[in-house]
N, C-alpha and C positions, 0 to 999 in steps of 0.2 A: 881721196878727195870725195866727199859726199856731195850727190847732186839732190837738189830739193824736189825735183820731179822728173819724170821720164815721159817722153812721147812715144806712144805705141800706134801701130798699125791695126786697128780694129777691123775685124772681117764679119762678126756677128755678134749678136747677144743671145744667150741661152739662159732659160730660167727652168730649173728642174732638167726634164728632158727634151723641153720644146725649144726650137729655135723661134725667135720672134721674126716678124715679117718686116724687116727694116731694110730699105735700100742702103747698099753699101756705100753709096756717095755720100751719105750723111757724115760718115767718119773720115772722109778724105780732108787732108790738111788744106788750108787756104783761108780766105778772109772770114773770120768768125766761125771758122769750123776746125775739126780736128778733135785728137782725143789726148789727155793728159792724165797719167796716174800719179798721184800725190799721196804717198804713204802717210804723210804728217797730218791728213785731215779726215774728218767723218763725214764731210759734206760730198755730194755727187750733184753736179750740174749737167742736166740732160736737156737736150732739144724736145720740143712738144712731140715731134715725130717718132722720138724715142721713148719719151716719158709715157705717152699714153698707152702703147702695148704693154709696157713693162709693168705699169700700175695695175693692170687687169688682172 
């Protein structure tokens, strides 16, 4: 059976050799929170607190 998406427990975001300074509670599952990896899409939706340091 093929699953359309997978929930993962993210701990950090690393770009190159640098880990971004992002609080781990951003990734906890809950109301409008959490992380899903969908191998069938090219889009990524990131909360502002993740996007800002990621885009720099």
